[in-house]
C-alpha positions as CSV (number, residue, x, y, z in Angstrom):
1,M,169.6,129.0,146.2
2,G,170.8,127.3,143.1
3,A,167.3,125.6,142.7
4,V,165.5,128.6,143.6
5,A,167.4,130.7,140.4
6,E,166.9,127.8,138.5
7,V,162.7,128.0,138.9
8,I,162.7,131.7,138.7
9,D,165.2,131.4,135.4
10,L,162.2,129.2,134.3
11,G,159.7,131.5,135.0
12,K,161.2,134.1,133.2
13,R,161.4,131.9,130.4
14,G,157.6,131.1,130.5
15,E,156.9,134.9,130.5
16,K,159.2,135.2,127.5
17,A,157.2,132.5,125.8
18,E,153.8,134.0,126.2
19,E,154.8,137.5,125.4
20,A,156.2,135.4,122.1
21,E,152.7,134.0,121.7
22,R,150.8,137.0,122.2
23,A,152.9,138.7,119.5
24,E,152.2,135.7,117.2
25,R,148.5,136.2,117.9
26,A,148.4,139.8,117.3
27,E,150.1,139.0,113.6
28,G,147.6,136.7,113.1
29,D,144.7,139.1,113.9
30,D,146.2,141.6,111.4
31,G,146.6,138.9,108.7
32,G,143.0,138.2,108.9
33,T,143.4,134.6,110.9
34,A,140.5,133.9,113.3
35,V,142.0,132.7,116.8
36,D,139.2,133.3,119.0
37,A,135.5,133.5,118.9
38,D,133.0,135.0,121.0
39,P,129.5,133.6,121.9
40,G,128.1,136.0,119.4
41,E,130.2,134.7,116.5
42,A,129.3,131.3,117.3
43,E,125.5,132.0,117.1
44,E,126.3,133.8,113.6
45,V,128.1,130.3,112.5
46,E,124.7,128.8,113.2
47,G,122.8,130.7,110.6
48,A,125.7,130.6,108.0
49,P,125.9,128.0,105.3
50,M,128.1,125.0,106.1
51,T,129.3,121.9,104.7
52,G,127.7,118.7,106.5
53,A,127.9,114.9,105.7
54,E,124.1,115.1,104.5
55,G,124.4,118.6,103.0
56,D,126.1,119.2,99.6
57,S,129.3,121.2,99.5
58,E,127.6,123.6,97.0
59,A,126.3,125.1,100.0
60,G,129.1,127.4,100.6
61,A,128.7,128.7,97.0
62,E,125.3,130.6,98.1
63,D,127.1,133.9,99.9
64,D,123.8,135.5,100.0
65,E,122.2,133.0,102.4
66,T,122.8,133.2,105.9
67,A,121.1,130.0,107.0
68,A,123.0,126.6,107.7
69,P,122.6,123.9,105.5
70,I,120.6,120.9,106.6
71,E,122.0,117.8,108.1
72,G,125.1,119.5,108.8
73,E,127.9,117.4,111.1
74,A,129.9,120.1,112.2
75,D,128.3,120.6,115.5
76,A,131.3,119.3,117.4
77,S,133.5,122.0,115.8
78,S,130.5,124.8,117.0
79,R,130.5,123.2,120.4
80,A,134.4,123.6,120.6
81,S,133.7,127.2,119.6
82,R,131.0,128.1,122.1
83,T,133.1,126.1,125.0
84,S,136.2,127.7,124.3
85,P,138.1,129.0,127.4
86,P,138.8,132.9,127.7
87,Q,141.8,134.4,125.8
88,G,144.0,134.3,128.8
89,A,144.5,130.5,128.4
90,P,145.4,130.4,124.7
91,A,147.6,127.3,124.8
92,P,145.1,124.8,126.6
93,R,142.3,126.1,124.2
94,T,144.4,124.9,121.4
95,A,144.8,121.6,122.9
96,A,141.2,121.2,123.8
97,A,140.3,122.1,119.9
98,D,142.9,119.5,118.8
99,R,141.4,116.7,120.7
100,T,138.0,117.5,119.9
101,T,138.5,117.5,116.5
102,T,136.3,114.3,115.0
103,P,137.5,112.7,111.8
104,G,135.3,113.0,109.2
105,A,133.4,115.7,110.5
106,A,132.7,118.9,108.5
107,T,135.0,121.8,108.7
108,P,134.0,125.5,108.6
109,P,135.2,127.5,105.6
110,D,137.7,129.5,107.8
111,S,139.0,126.6,110.1
112,A,142.0,126.1,107.7
113,H,143.6,129.5,109.2
114,S,142.2,129.0,112.7
115,P,144.1,128.2,115.9
116,D,141.2,125.5,116.4
117,S,142.2,123.2,113.5
118,P,144.5,120.5,113.8
119,T,146.7,122.0,111.0
120,S,147.4,125.1,113.4
121,T,148.3,123.1,116.3
122,D,152.2,123.7,115.9
123,S,151.8,127.5,115.5
124,S,149.5,128.0,118.6
125,A,151.4,125.8,120.9
126,P,153.9,127.7,123.3
127,S,157.4,127.7,122.2
128,A,159.7,125.5,123.9
129,P,163.0,127.1,125.3
130,S,166.3,126.8,124.0
131,G,168.2,123.6,124.5
132,S,164.8,121.5,124.8
133,S,163.0,120.1,121.8
134,G,158.8,119.7,122.4
135,S,157.0,120.4,125.2
136,W,158.3,121.2,128.6
137,D,158.7,118.2,130.6
138,D,160.3,119.5,134.1
139,G,159.8,122.2,136.5
140,L,156.9,123.6,138.4
141,I,155.6,126.0,135.5
142,A,155.5,123.0,133.2
143,R,153.6,120.5,135.4
144,R,150.9,123.3,136.0
145,L,150.5,123.9,132.5
146,T,150.2,120.3,131.8
147,D,147.4,119.9,134.3
148,A,145.6,122.9,133.0
149,S,145.5,121.7,129.6
150,A,144.0,118.1,130.9
151,A,141.6,119.8,132.8
152,L,140.3,122.2,130.0
153,A,139.9,119.4,127.6
154,A,138.1,117.0,129.5
155,P,135.0,118.3,129.2
156,L,135.3,118.7,125.6
157,E,135.6,114.8,124.9
158,P,133.4,114.3,122.0
159,A,132.9,110.5,122.3
160,P,129.2,110.9,122.9
161,A,128.6,113.1,119.8
162,P,129.1,110.8,117.2
163,A,126.5,108.3,118.9
164,R,123.8,111.0,119.0
165,G,124.6,111.8,115.8
166,A,124.4,108.2,114.5
167,A,121.1,107.9,116.3
168,A,119.6,110.9,114.8
169,S,120.7,110.0,111.1
170,A,119.5,106.5,111.2
171,P,115.4,107.2,109.9
172,V,112.7,105.1,111.1
173,P,110.7,103.9,108.3
174,L,106.9,105.0,107.9
175,A,104.4,102.2,109.0
176,Y,100.9,102.1,107.6
177,E,98.7,100.1,110.1
178,G,95.1,99.3,110.3
179,P,92.5,100.3,107.7
180,L,95.1,102.4,105.6
181,R,97.2,99.3,104.8
182,S,93.8,97.3,104.0
183,R,92.8,100.1,101.5
184,L,96.2,100.1,99.8
185,D,96.2,96.4,99.4
186,A,92.9,96.6,98.1
187,L,93.7,99.4,95.7
188,R,96.7,97.5,94.3
189,E,94.5,94.6,93.8
190,L,91.8,96.7,92.0
191,V,94.6,98.3,89.8
192,G,96.1,94.5,88.9
193,L,92.6,93.2,87.9
194,S,91.8,96.2,86.1
195,R,94.8,96.6,83.7
196,T,93.5,94.3,81.0
197,R,90.2,96.1,81.0
198,L,90.9,99.7,81.5
199,D,93.1,102.0,79.8
200,G,96.4,103.3,81.4
201,E,95.4,106.9,81.5
202,T,92.4,105.7,83.8
203,L,94.7,103.9,86.2
204,A,97.7,106.5,86.3
205,E,96.5,108.4,89.1
206,A,96.2,105.2,91.5
207,G,99.3,103.7,90.1
208,R,100.9,107.2,91.1
209,V,99.3,106.9,94.4
210,L,100.6,103.4,95.2
211,D,103.9,104.2,94.0
212,E,104.3,107.3,96.2
213,A,103.0,105.3,99.1
214,A,105.5,102.9,98.7
215,A,108.3,105.1,98.5
216,R,106.9,107.4,101.3
217,R,106.8,104.3,103.4
218,K,110.3,103.5,103.0
219,L,111.5,106.9,104.5
220,S,111.5,108.6,107.9
221,G,108.4,108.3,109.8
222,R,109.7,110.8,112.4
223,H,109.7,113.7,110.1
224,T,106.7,115.7,108.8
225,V,107.3,117.4,105.4
226,V,105.3,120.7,105.3
227,A,105.3,123.0,102.1
228,I,104.1,126.6,102.5
229,A,102.5,127.5,99.2
230,G,100.9,131.0,98.2
231,A,100.5,133.4,95.1
232,T,102.6,136.3,94.3
233,G,103.1,138.7,96.9
234,S,101.3,136.7,99.7
235,G,104.3,136.9,102.0
236,K,104.8,133.0,102.1
237,S,108.6,133.5,102.1
238,Q,108.3,136.1,104.8
239,L,106.4,133.6,106.8
240,F,109.1,130.9,106.2
241,N,111.8,133.1,107.6
242,S,109.7,133.8,110.6
243,L,109.3,130.2,111.4
244,A,112.8,129.3,110.8
245,G,113.9,132.6,113.0
246,V,116.7,133.5,110.5
247,A,116.4,134.8,106.9
248,I,116.6,132.2,104.6
249,S,114.2,132.7,101.6
250,E,114.6,136.0,99.9
251,T,112.1,138.2,100.1
252,G,111.3,141.8,98.2
253,V,109.2,143.5,95.8
254,R,110.7,141.6,92.7
255,R,108.4,139.1,91.2
256,P,108.8,136.3,91.2
257,T,111.0,136.4,94.4
258,T,111.3,132.6,95.2
259,A,112.6,130.6,91.7
260,S,113.4,127.4,93.5
261,P,112.0,125.6,96.6
262,I,114.3,125.9,99.6
263,A,114.0,123.3,102.2
264,C,114.4,124.0,106.0
265,S,114.9,121.1,108.7
266,W,114.5,121.2,112.3
267,S,116.2,117.7,112.8
268,D,118.6,115.2,111.5
269,G,117.6,112.5,109.5
270,A,115.8,113.9,106.6
271,A,117.8,114.0,103.7
272,A,116.2,111.3,101.9
273,L,112.8,112.9,102.2
274,I,114.5,116.1,100.7
275,D,116.1,114.0,98.1
276,R,112.5,112.6,97.0
277,L,111.5,116.3,96.5
278,G,114.5,117.0,94.0
279,I,115.9,119.8,96.2
280,P,119.5,120.3,95.8
281,G,121.8,120.5,98.8
282,R,122.9,124.3,98.2
283,L,119.0,124.9,98.9
284,R,118.9,123.2,102.2
285,R,119.3,125.3,105.4
286,R,118.9,124.9,109.0
287,P,116.7,127.2,111.5
288,L,118.6,129.5,113.8
289,H,119.9,127.8,116.7
290,N,116.9,128.0,119.3
291,P,116.6,125.1,121.9
292,E,112.8,126.1,122.6
293,S,112.0,126.2,118.8
294,E,114.0,123.1,118.0
295,E,112.4,121.1,120.6
296,Q,108.8,122.3,119.6
297,L,109.2,121.7,115.9
298,R,111.4,118.6,116.1
299,G,111.0,116.4,113.1
300,L,109.6,119.1,110.6
301,V,110.9,119.9,107.4
302,L,109.7,123.0,105.6
303,I,109.5,123.9,101.9
304,D,109.4,127.0,100.5
305,L,107.7,127.1,97.1
306,P,107.7,129.4,94.3
307,D,104.5,131.1,93.4
308,H,101.6,128.7,92.3
309,D,100.3,131.6,90.1
310,S,103.8,132.8,88.6
311,A,104.4,134.0,85.1
312,A,107.2,131.4,84.7
313,V,105.8,127.8,83.7
314,Q,108.6,126.0,85.4
315,H,107.7,127.5,88.7
316,R,104.0,126.3,88.7
317,E,105.2,123.0,87.5
318,Q,107.6,122.6,90.5
319,V,104.7,123.7,92.8
320,D,102.4,121.2,91.3
321,R,105.1,118.4,91.4
322,I,106.0,119.0,95.0
323,L,102.4,119.6,96.2
324,E,102.0,115.8,95.3
325,L,104.9,114.5,97.6
326,V,104.9,116.6,100.8
327,D,102.9,115.4,103.9
328,A,101.2,118.7,104.5
329,V,100.5,122.1,103.0
330,I,100.4,125.6,104.5
331,W,98.4,128.0,102.0
332,V,99.3,131.7,102.4
333,V,96.6,134.0,101.2
334,D,96.5,137.9,101.8
335,P,93.5,140.3,102.0
336,E,93.5,141.1,98.4
337,K,94.2,137.6,96.7
338,Y,92.6,135.2,99.5
339,A,89.2,134.7,96.9
340,D,91.5,134.3,93.9
341,A,89.7,132.0,91.3
342,V,92.9,130.0,90.4
343,L,93.7,129.0,94.0
344,H,90.0,127.8,94.8
345,E,89.5,126.2,91.4
346,R,92.9,124.6,90.8
347,Y,94.0,123.5,94.3
348,L,91.5,124.2,97.2
349,R,88.7,122.3,95.6
350,P,90.4,119.5,94.0
351,M,92.4,118.9,97.4
352,A,89.2,119.3,99.5
353,G,89.7,115.7,100.7
354,H,93.3,116.7,102.1
355,A,91.6,119.1,104.5
356,E,93.0,117.1,107.4
357,V,96.8,117.9,106.1
358,M,96.0,121.5,105.3
359,F,97.0,124.9,107.1
360,V,95.1,128.0,105.6
361,V,96.9,131.4,106.9
362,L,95.5,134.6,106.3
363,N,98.6,136.8,106.2
364,Q,99.1,140.7,106.2
365,V,96.3,141.4,108.8
366,D,98.5,144.3,109.7
367,R,97.4,145.8,107.0
368,L,93.4,145.4,107.6
369,P,92.2,148.2,110.3
370,G,89.9,147.4,112.9
371,E,87.6,144.2,112.5
372,A,88.4,143.9,109.1
373,A,90.7,140.9,109.9
374,D,87.8,139.1,111.2
375,Q,85.6,139.7,108.6
376,V,88.2,138.6,106.0
377,L,88.8,135.6,107.9
378,D,85.1,134.8,108.1
379,D,84.7,135.3,104.4
380,L,87.7,133.2,103.7
381,R,86.2,130.5,105.9
382,R,82.9,130.5,103.7
383,L,84.8,130.1,100.4
384,L,86.7,127.1,102.0
385,D,83.3,125.6,102.9
386,E,81.9,126.3,99.4
387,D,85.1,124.7,98.3
388,G,84.2,121.5,100.2
389,V,87.1,121.9,102.6
390,A,86.3,120.6,106.0
391,L,87.3,123.4,108.8
392,G,89.0,122.0,111.8
393,E,86.9,123.4,114.3
394,H,85.1,122.7,117.6
395,G,87.5,119.4,117.8
396,E,86.3,118.2,114.3
397,P,88.9,117.2,111.9
398,G,89.7,119.5,109.2
399,A,91.9,122.4,108.2
400,T,93.3,124.9,110.3
401,V,92.3,128.5,109.7
402,L,94.5,131.1,111.1
403,A,95.2,134.8,110.7
404,L,98.7,136.5,111.5
405,S,101.1,139.1,110.1
406,A,104.5,137.4,109.3
407,L,105.8,140.9,109.1
408,T,105.0,142.0,112.7
409,G,104.9,138.5,114.0
410,D,101.5,138.6,115.3
411,G,99.9,135.3,115.2
412,V,103.0,133.5,114.4
413,G,103.6,132.0,117.5
414,E,100.1,130.4,117.3
415,L,101.0,128.7,113.9
416,R,104.3,127.5,115.3
417,E,102.2,126.0,118.3
418,A,99.6,124.3,115.8
419,L,102.7,123.3,113.7
420,G,104.3,121.6,116.7
421,E,101.3,119.8,117.6
422,F,100.8,118.6,114.1
423,V,104.3,117.4,113.6
424,A,104.4,115.7,117.3
425,E,101.4,113.5,116.1
426,R,103.6,111.9,113.3
427,G,100.3,111.2,111.5
428,A,100.6,113.6,108.7
429,A,102.2,111.4,106.0
430,A,99.7,108.5,106.7
431,R,96.7,111.0,106.2
432,R,98.2,112.4,103.1
433,V,98.3,109.0,101.8
434,S,94.8,108.0,103.0
435,A,93.5,111.4,101.1
436,D,95.3,110.4,98.1
437,V,93.5,107.1,98.2
438,D,90.3,108.8,98.8
439,A,90.8,111.0,95.7
440,A,92.2,108.0,93.6
441,A,89.0,106.1,94.5
442,A,86.8,109.2,93.8
443,G,88.1,109.3,90.4
444,L,87.8,105.8,89.7
445,R,84.1,105.5,90.7
446,P,82.7,106.3,87.3
447,V,84.5,103.0,85.8
448,Y,83.6,100.7,89.1
449,A,80.2,102.1,90.6
450,A,77.3,100.5,88.8
451,G,74.3,102.5,88.6
452,R,72.3,99.3,89.7
453,R,72.2,95.5,90.5
454,V,73.9,94.0,87.7
455,G,74.7,90.4,86.4
456,L,72.9,87.7,83.9
457,S,69.5,87.0,85.3
458,E,68.3,83.4,85.1
459,E,65.3,85.0,83.0
460,A,67.9,86.4,80.6
461,R,69.6,83.1,80.3
462,E,66.3,81.2,79.3
463,E,65.4,83.8,77.0
464,F,68.8,83.5,75.2
465,A,68.3,79.6,75.3
466,A,64.8,79.9,73.7
467,R,66.0,82.5,71.1
468,L,68.6,80.0,69.9
469,A,66.2,77.2,70.0
470,D,63.9,79.2,67.6
471,A,67.0,80.1,65.5
472,V,67.8,76.6,64.8
473,G,64.1,75.2,64.6
474,A,63.8,73.1,67.8
475,T,60.0,73.4,67.7
476,A,59.8,72.7,64.0
477,A,62.3,69.7,64.3
478,G,60.2,68.4,67.2
479,E,56.8,68.8,64.9
480,A,58.7,67.0,62.1
481,A,59.8,63.9,64.4
482,E,56.2,63.5,65.6
483,R,54.9,63.6,62.0
484,A,57.6,61.1,61.1
485,W,56.6,58.9,63.9
486,L,52.9,59.2,62.8
487,R,53.9,58.4,59.4
488,N,55.7,55.1,60.4
489,A,52.8,54.3,62.5
490,N,50.4,54.5,59.8
491,R,52.8,52.4,57.1
492,A,52.9,49.7,60.0
493,C,49.1,49.8,60.8
494,G,47.4,51.2,57.6
495,T,45.6,48.8,55.4
496,P,47.4,47.8,52.3
497,W,45.1,49.3,49.7
498,L,45.6,52.8,51.5
499,R,49.4,52.3,51.5
500,L,49.2,51.1,47.8
501,W,47.3,54.5,47.0
502,R,49.5,56.7,48.9
503,W,52.2,55.3,46.9
504,Y,50.7,55.9,43.7
505,Q,50.3,59.5,45.0
506,G,54.0,59.8,45.8
507,R,54.9,59.3,42.3
508,G,54.1,63.0,41.0
509,T,57.2,65.1,40.1
510,A,59.3,66.1,43.2
511,P,60.0,69.9,43.7
512,T,63.1,71.0,41.7
513,G,66.6,71.4,43.3
514,R,66.6,75.3,42.2
515,H,63.8,75.8,44.7
516,L,65.2,73.5,47.3
517,A,68.5,75.7,47.6
518,R,66.6,79.0,47.6
519,A,64.4,77.7,50.6
520,Q,67.4,76.4,52.3
521,A,69.4,79.7,51.7
522,D,66.5,81.8,53.0
523,E,66.1,79.8,56.0
524,E,69.9,79.8,57.0
525,A,69.7,83.6,56.6
526,T,66.9,83.9,58.8
527,A,68.4,81.6,61.2
528,R,71.6,83.9,61.2
529,Q,69.7,86.8,62.1
530,R,68.0,85.2,64.8
531,V,71.2,84.2,66.3
532,E,72.8,87.7,65.9
533,Q,69.7,89.3,67.4
534,A,69.8,86.7,70.4
535,V,73.3,87.8,71.1
536,R,72.7,91.3,70.9
537,T,69.7,90.9,73.4
538,V,71.6,88.9,76.1
539,A,74.7,91.3,75.7
540,D,72.5,94.1,76.2
541,R,70.8,92.6,79.3
542,A,74.1,91.6,80.9
543,S,75.7,95.1,80.4
544,A,72.9,96.9,81.7
545,G,73.9,99.1,84.6
546,L,77.3,98.3,84.1
547,P,80.3,101.2,83.7
548,V,80.8,102.1,80.4
549,P,84.3,100.1,80.3
550,W,83.0,96.9,81.9
551,A,79.7,97.2,79.4
552,Q,81.9,97.2,76.6
553,A,83.8,94.5,77.9
554,V,80.9,92.5,78.1
555,R,79.7,93.4,74.5
556,E,82.8,92.3,73.0
557,A,83.0,89.2,74.7
558,A,79.7,88.4,73.5
559,V,80.3,89.3,69.9
560,R,83.6,87.2,70.0
561,G,81.4,84.1,71.2
562,A,79.1,84.7,68.4
563,Q,81.3,84.1,65.6
564,G,80.8,80.7,64.2
565,L,77.8,80.1,66.5
566,P,75.4,79.8,63.7
567,E,77.4,77.1,61.8
568,A,77.8,75.2,64.9
569,L,74.1,75.3,65.8
570,D,73.5,73.8,62.0
571,E,75.7,71.1,63.1
572,L,73.9,70.3,66.3
573,A,70.7,70.3,64.7
574,V,71.8,67.4,62.2
575,R,73.4,65.5,65.1
576,A,70.6,65.9,68.1
577,G,67.7,66.4,65.7
578,G,66.6,62.8,66.0
579,P,68.1,59.2,65.8
580,S,69.3,57.9,62.6
581,G,66.9,55.7,61.0
582,R,63.2,54.8,61.7
583,P,61.8,55.8,64.9
584,P,61.5,53.2,67.6
585,R,58.2,51.3,67.5
586,P,56.0,50.5,70.7
587,G,54.9,47.2,71.8
588,W,51.5,47.2,70.5
589,W,52.5,47.6,66.7
590,P,53.1,43.8,66.1
591,A,49.7,43.0,67.5
592,A,48.0,45.8,65.4
593,V,49.9,44.4,62.5
594,L,48.5,41.0,62.7
595,V,44.9,42.3,63.2
596,Q,45.4,44.4,60.1
597,A,46.6,41.4,58.1
598,A,43.6,39.2,59.5
599,M,41.2,41.8,57.9
600,T,43.1,41.9,54.9
601,L,43.1,37.9,54.4
602,L,39.3,38.1,55.5
603,Q,38.8,40.5,52.5
604,I,40.5,38.1,50.3
605,A,39.1,35.4,51.4
606,G,35.6,36.9,51.1
607,G,36.3,37.7,47.7
608,L,37.6,34.3,46.3
609,W,34.6,32.8,47.5
610,L,32.5,35.0,45.8
611,I,34.4,34.4,42.5
612,G,34.4,30.9,43.0
613,Q,30.7,30.6,43.7
614,I,30.4,33.0,40.3
615,A,32.4,30.6,38.5
616,G,30.2,27.5,39.8
617,V,32.9,25.9,41.4
618,M,31.5,26.5,44.9
619,A,28.0,26.3,46.2
620,P,26.1,29.4,46.1
621,N,26.0,31.1,49.2
622,L,26.5,34.9,49.2
623,G,25.9,35.5,53.0
624,V,29.1,34.1,54.2
625,P,31.7,35.7,51.6
626,V,30.1,39.2,51.9
627,L,30.3,39.1,55.4
628,L,33.8,38.2,55.5
629,M,34.6,41.0,52.7
630,A,32.6,43.6,54.9
631,C,34.5,42.7,58.0
632,G,37.6,42.8,56.3
633,I,36.8,46.2,54.4
634,I,35.3,47.8,57.5
635,G,37.8,46.6,59.9
636,G,41.0,47.5,58.2
637,P,40.4,51.0,58.4
638,L,38.9,50.7,61.8
639,V,42.2,49.2,63.2
640,E,44.0,51.7,61.0
641,W,42.3,54.5,62.9
642,G,42.5,53.1,66.4
643,C,46.3,52.9,65.6
644,R,46.5,56.4,64.6
645,M,44.6,57.4,67.8
646,A,47.1,55.1,69.9
647,A,50.1,56.5,68.2
648,R,49.7,60.1,68.9
649,G,50.5,60.1,72.5
650,P,54.0,58.2,71.6
651,A,54.4,60.5,68.6
652,R,53.9,63.7,70.7
653,R,56.5,62.4,73.3
654,Y,59.0,61.5,70.5
655,G,58.8,64.9,69.1
656,Q,59.0,66.8,72.4
657,D,62.3,64.6,73.1
658,A,63.6,65.4,70.2
659,E,62.8,69.3,70.3
660,R,64.1,69.0,73.9
661,R,67.5,67.4,72.8
662,L,68.0,70.1,70.0
663,R,67.1,73.0,72.7
664,E,69.6,71.7,75.1
665,S,72.1,71.4,72.6
666,A,71.6,74.7,71.4
667,A,71.4,76.2,75.0
668,S,74.8,74.2,75.5
669,C,76.8,75.5,72.5
670,G,75.3,79.4,73.3
671,R,76.1,78.9,76.9
672,A,79.6,77.6,76.1
673,R,80.4,80.2,73.1
674,V,78.6,83.3,74.7
675,L,77.2,83.2,78.2
676,D,80.4,81.8,79.9
677,P,82.7,84.7,78.2
678,V,79.9,87.3,79.1
679,A,79.9,85.5,82.8
680,S,83.7,85.6,83.3
681,E,83.5,89.4,82.6
682,L,80.7,89.8,85.1
683,L,82.8,87.9,87.5
684,R,85.8,89.8,87.0
685,Y,83.7,93.2,87.2
686,G,82.3,91.7,90.7
687,E,86.0,90.9,92.0
688,V,87.2,94.3,91.1
689,R,83.9,95.8,92.5
690,E,84.6,94.0,95.8
691,Q,87.9,95.5,96.0
692,Y,86.5,99.0,95.4
693,V,83.9,98.5,97.9
694,R,87.0,97.4,100.1
695,V,88.6,100.9,99.4
696,V,85.5,103.0,100.1
697,R,84.5,101.0,103.2
698,A,87.5,101.2,104.7
699,E,87.7,105.1,104.0
700,A,84.1,105.4,105.8
701,A,85.5,103.3,108.6
702,M,88.6,105.5,109.2
703,G,86.1,108.6,109.1
């Protein structure tokens, strides 16, 4: 009986403790302390701004926002709230919530006063009976309470949760494969080879594309960043809220309504992507908790942009900046502004090459009666076709065109389904980069694409060498060398009397130095003009058909090489015009000299014989001395004429050799100073042209 009384006494004590606990909870409710949360309240927590590990603490300052910040890690606390036991078991619920609190996890704003938080464990635990310290450790009731607490706490073990969060928060980098990687490498090589020939402004867009492609490659490849853009009053923010399932972006009649871009992510791991867009943590949200929607749009990061036609300049600048960074864009138009010139001329037409990562949505179709919606949609397709935007119809790649009403929800499901398929492919980022490369290549086409086959032909080279030879006087030098050879032959084989006569004629007054200097100056001026004309002609021939920057580079290289070319040609003419001293003599010259000497001796012998006969020293005999003199007088000129005829061939060859040497020297000098620099510029252009062709052909292969 004593034992039974003790058990009864313990039971009464337990009932008193429960009554005291209920009183404390009633007082806590009156004081504003949340003790228990029903499922409906848990769903509201999903849509309220919360502080997370990847979001900024500034999210709590947005009282008017109702969506949770992106990358929140308060899932453990939310799961504890949704899986809490009924109000009839307060003590086990408190113990379970205490054990499921993860270190470092985010805490809701009101958790500091909640019995679920570790700081409120003492206040929510059952009161110990008098005479005991701590929890009950004896009696049947104490054992039942301990077992019940352990059973309720067991399903709420949070050990797997951090593992799933860690896996989700580890982004997988984007990979560029196949033709896209080849195109990026070719574009990078193209920019590197062109930096010294093209200005920075021309290469700025290509450099930006390479930088953005490299930056995007380092970020998550499992997420797709899609921006919603539109004009004032098009309903893009309302569509943004419809897709998120909760009012995230402010809507209303005030214009402009959206002042800053707002981000909403359907999965973790996208913080770095949103950081790249420059969106602060206070403007990052999570959609309404919906398992079906989360599974369908997993990996989507949706950005609500300000109006692209806003009166505020900073709004338009934000739109232009973010449109260059996102993977895809949803253009929202309405029946009133779907044909707006600003939209088509400033955005759709320049972005026609990005059709594969573009959605064009006709919103507010609920305002159109009957078949007017189809007519407006057909007219929108016509305008897009005129802008060059390919339409993704009948299985062809291109922009997706839809009609919907964000207000009534009509057509939003179709857009959500199209977005789900688009995000599931995980190819939007690569297609966006590929389209950017296409646009950069199209912008560079005027500075790389030649109008015709370019290069320096062999004919142009020969013409340049001939002009230089004329400028240096190669033909005249050859003729002079030929005349010099003939003069030497005449001196060697001519009669002494003729040589004496020519010496006597040469005794005349030589030309004055003033006349020689003037003639030399005139010849130098003429030679310089010929050289300049030859350089201009070859530069024009080499740059014909080249794009303007490369043609200018070729001309500048030719002009730089032409500096000092006339002086160098003059030095070559002196060195290569002919050998120093007398020209070489052929082998028959000594025999001709002996014969000419014999003819001279006959003349002298005949003359002396006649003089001797006249003086009476020798017997008279006119026939023999006259015959000897006649043979010498006639034979000398005949030998000289024969030698002259025989010397023409060697003299011509000697002059041709002298001309050839001078031509080769002039051509070598011109080639080293002008043609080689020009050929180097043409070779560089050929290299960059090859890289550009790689970019364009890879584009065709991808298409």
